N, C-alpha and C positions, 0 to 999 in steps of 0.2 A: 458118350463124350470122353475122349482120350486126353489125359493131363500128363504133361511132361515137364520136368524141371531142369533148368540150365543156369549157369552163372551169368551168361550174357546172351541176349537175343538181339540180333541185328536185323533191321528191316531195310531192305534195299541192297541189291547185289550189283549195282553199277560199278564203275571203276573204283570209287572211293570205298564203298561198303565192302566189296570183295577184297580189296587190298587190306582193309582193316582186319577182316577175318583171317586172311593169310598171314598177316603179321603176328597173329596170336597162335600160330601153329604149335609152337613149343612152350606155350605159357602154362599148360596144365589146367586151363580153364575149359569148362564144358560149354560149347557154343552152339547156337542155332542161327541159321540164316534164312530169312524168308524173302523170296523173290517171285513176284507174280509173272514176270516175263523174262525167263532166262535168255541169254544171248544166243543167237543162231551162229552156227559155224561160218567163218568168213568165206567169201567167194573170191574169184579172180578180179572181180570188179573193184574199182577204187571207191572207198567209203567217202561219202560227201562230208561227213563230220570228221574233222581233223583236230588233233591236239598238238601243242608244242610242249614237249616233256623236258623239264629242266634236268641238269645233271644230278641234283639232289633227289628228284623223283625217280630218275633212272637207277640211282644207287639203292633207293628204297625197294624198288621192284627187283633189283638184282639180289638184294639180301634175302628175299623170299624165294629165290629160284625161278622167278617168273620172266625176268628180262631175257635170260638165256634161252628160253623156249620160243621167243618171238621170232618171226621170220625177218632176219636182218635185211633181206633184199627189199622189204617194204618200209624201211625206216630211213628217213632223210636227215643226215646231219646238217646242222646250221653252223657254218663257219664265219658268217658275217651278217650284219644287219645294216640296211640302208633306209633311212627315214627322211622323208621330205615334207616340208611345211607347205602351206598354200601360197606362199610368196617367194618360193625358191630357197628357203632355209634348208640346211642339211645337217644330219646327225648320223655318224657312222660308228659302228662297233665291229671289232675284229677279234676273233678268238685267239689268233697267234699273238697279237699285241697284248691281250689280256693275260696270256700265259696259261690258257686252257685248250684242250684238243677241240672241243666243240662248245658252242653257246647253248645249244639245245638239240633235240631230235624232233622231227615232225613225224607223227604217227597217226594211223587210222584208229578212230575210236573203237570200232567193232573188233579189231584185232587185239587191242589191249584188253577189252572186256572178255573176249573169248579166252585169251591166254590166262587171265586170272581165274575165270570160271573153271577151266580145265585143271588148274592147280588145286582147286578146292575139292575136286572129286574124291581124292584119296586122303583127305586131311582127317586124321583119326579122331580128333577132338571136336569135330564139326558135324552137325546134322543139317542137311539141306532140305528146305521145304520149297521145292521148285514148282512153279505154277500155282502157288498158294496165295490167297489174298487175305488181308486183315479185315476183321469184322468189328471187334471191340477191344479197347485197351483201357486199363485202369491201374492206378498205383495205390498202395497202402503202406503202412509202416513196415510190413514184412517184404515188400518188393512189388513187382509188376505182374499183371495177369493179362496176357494177350490171347484173345480168341480168334481163331482163323475161321474162314467162311465154311470150311468142311466140318466144323465142330471141334477140331483139335484145340486144346488149351495149353499154352506155354507159360510157365512160371519162371521168373528170373529175378535176380537182384538188380540187373541193369538192362535197360533197353537202349540200343544205339540207333538213332534215326539217321539213315543214309538214303532216304527215299525222295530226295530231290527238292527243288525250289518250292513246290507246292506240297510240302511234307504233310502227309496225313498224321504221322506220329506227333509232329510239332503241334498240329491243331488239336489233337486229343489232349495234349498236355496243357493247352491254354497259353502257350508262349506267344507273345506278340511279335509280329514282323511287320516292317514298314517297307512296302514295295513301291518304288518309283519307276513308272514306265517311261522309257526314253523316247517312246513314239518312233522307234526305229526297229528294223530287223537286221539280223546278220544273214546275208545271202551267201551261200556257199556253193562252190562247184570246182571241178578239177579240169586241168588242161595239160596238153603236151605243148612245150615251147619250142620254137624254131631255133633259138639260141640257147647255149648252155647257161644254166642258172648259177653254176659254181657254188652251190650250197649257200647262197645269199638270200636271206629273207628281206623282202621289200615292203615298205609301208608308206602310203601317201595320206597325209592329213589335208583333206580338201575342205573348201568352204562349207559344203553341205554334208559331207560324209567322210568316212575313213575306209581306204582300200588297202588290203594286205595280200601279198603273194608269198606263200610258204613253200620252200623247196622240198620236193619228194623225189624218190629214186626214178631212174629212167627218164630224166629231164621233164618229169611232171611237176606242176605247181598247183597248189591248192589256193583258191581265192576265198577270202572272207571280206565281204563288202557291207559295212555297217551304214545303212542308209534309210531314208524315210519311206513311208507307206507307198506313195505313188511310184517312186523309183523301184521299190521292191517288187511291186506288181508288174512293172514293165520288164524287169529283169527275169522274173519267173515266166512271163509270157513269151520272151524272146526265143527264137530258134537257136540251136547250138551255134550256128554260124554267126548270127547276129550278136549273141552274147559274147562269143570269142572276140569279135571285132571291137565291141564296146569296151571289154576288159583290157584288151591290148592297147587301145587308144587312151584309156584313162591312165594307164601306166606308162605313157609316152613311148610305147613300143620298145620297152627296155629289153624284152626277150624276143623281139621280132613277132612273127605271126603266132597266134595261139589256136589250138584245136581242142574243142571241148570233148572230154571223155566222161561218161556217166551222166547222172541227173543233176538238176539244180534244185536246191532246197533253201528254206529260210526258217529262222527261229527268232522270236521276239527278244528284244534287249531290255534289260531292266537292272536296277540295283535293289538288293533286298537286305535290309538291316534288321537283324534279329536281336531282341532285347536280352536274351540270355542263352548261353550255349548249354547250360546244364540245369537240372533240378534233381531232387532226390530220386535216384533210380533211372535217370535219363541223361543222355549226352547226344548232342547234335554234331554231325560232321558233314563235310562237303556242302552241296547246294542247300541242304536242309538248314545249315548254319549261316550261310551267307550267299549273296549273289553279287557279281561284279561285271562291269563292262568288259568284253573280250579284247579290247584294243591292245592290252599288254600281253595277251596270251597266257595269263597266269591262273585262270579259274581252276583248272583241274589240279595244278600244282599246289594251290592253296588248300584244296580238299585233301590231297595226299599228305600234306604236312599235318592236317588235322588227324588223319588216320594214324600216322606215325607217332604223333605226340600222345594221343589217347592210348594207343597200344603200350607205349613206354610207361605211362602213368599206371596202367593196370598191372603191368608186369613187375613194377616196383611198389606195389601197394602195401606191402608188409602185412599187418594183421587186419587191415581194414577190408570190409567187403566191397565188392565192385560198385555197388550203388551208393556208397557213402558220399554225402554231399561235400564234405570237406575234401575228400579225395578228388572228386570230380572238379572242384573249384581249382585245383592245381592245373588241370587240363585247360580250363577256361582262361586262367591268368596267363598261361604260356601262349595261348593262341590269339587272344584278343588284340594285342598290339599289331601283329602281322595282318590280321583281317582288316582292322580299321585303317592301317596304312595303305593297303592295296585298294580298298574301297575309296579312300580319299584321293589317292593319286589318279585312279582311272576315272572317277567321277569328275574331278577337277579338269582333267584333260578333255573329257567329253564336252563339258560346258565351255571351256576356254576356246576350243576350236569350232564351236557352233556360234560363238558370240559375233555380232555384227558391229560391236563397238570398235571404231577405228584405232583407238589407242591399244586395246587388247589385241587386235589383229596384228598390229605392228610388234607389240611386245612378245607375242608368242613365237614369232619367227626370229626376232632378235635373241630371245632366250635359247632357242634351239641352236642357232649358230654359235652363241657364246658357250653353251655346254659342249659343243663339238670341239672347242679349242682347249678345254680343260680336262686333260687326261686323268687327273686324280678323281674328279667327279664322275667321269665316264667309267672308271674302274670300280668306283663304289656302286654305281647303278648296276653294273654287270654282276657284282658280288651278290646284290640283293636278288637278282633274277636267277642266279645259279642254284639257289636253295631249293 
């Protein structure tokens, strides 16, 4: 049995875990990163899983030298947003009027993951355990002991859980999480549009579901359709031509005819509230720390803000060791408000637009129209999303 000692062991090298490791490149900390399934190199095919990356997240990736390595021809800038209610209400956002070059960038998940993974290959203070799976994890007063399936044992002052919504690390720590299943899935697919999308993201809050079109380069659009089980099954079973026709029709043919490229996929939607983000020798980041509805497109940005904040706390820890609970509480206090606010907003919107109450149905559309007339409120909403 081989035993190795590190300052920080990170479990999970998805976008958030890999970004956290990269953010500590010059920290002087000795790091280990465990990932059972390293990302595969991207292909020319368009990834079905797409993220909206905020300017704040882009700046974070740029500070680590990762943004500069990404293929800019596969990144779609968002210059405007057009949101429609189920009774004709409208809400518009415009980058120019807000005073920013872009509101966000639409990017393929696989390309971000691979870009981060590539950046980690030559990181001097990092040891990668690629293809390794975790077997046992325990904490003591002196720190954490993580045993891998191949018999390797990793000792550290801090374990960082970046292993997703069904976090194994979180479960080993006994931290409670309350998951509410929305009984919906997010159906995703990509299309080529007949008409130019002009970098505008479109979203329709319908009576039964929420449909979003996100602008990609080469006049591609990525669809995210949050809908119930029966509709999900029908969308997954549809031929490319049938799906393109239904998606175009649901969006009022705003971009003319659509032609599907690539596959259709779906993932379940839920909200996950975690009782604590830290304990002695442990910190949770990304989906291990929270789950939100994708209707605001902020899930990955929320996770990247976790990674950025925890990295800053560790880099300014002074004489404290990395696993000190008082130190880790600083991270939790800094992040809790942002997480609760995002969960509250997305969960409230989800329930509001699924309500059949006639008064709420009227108020939600009146509220959308009212907000559209108030530029200071719109500017505040945009500032929150830019982080």
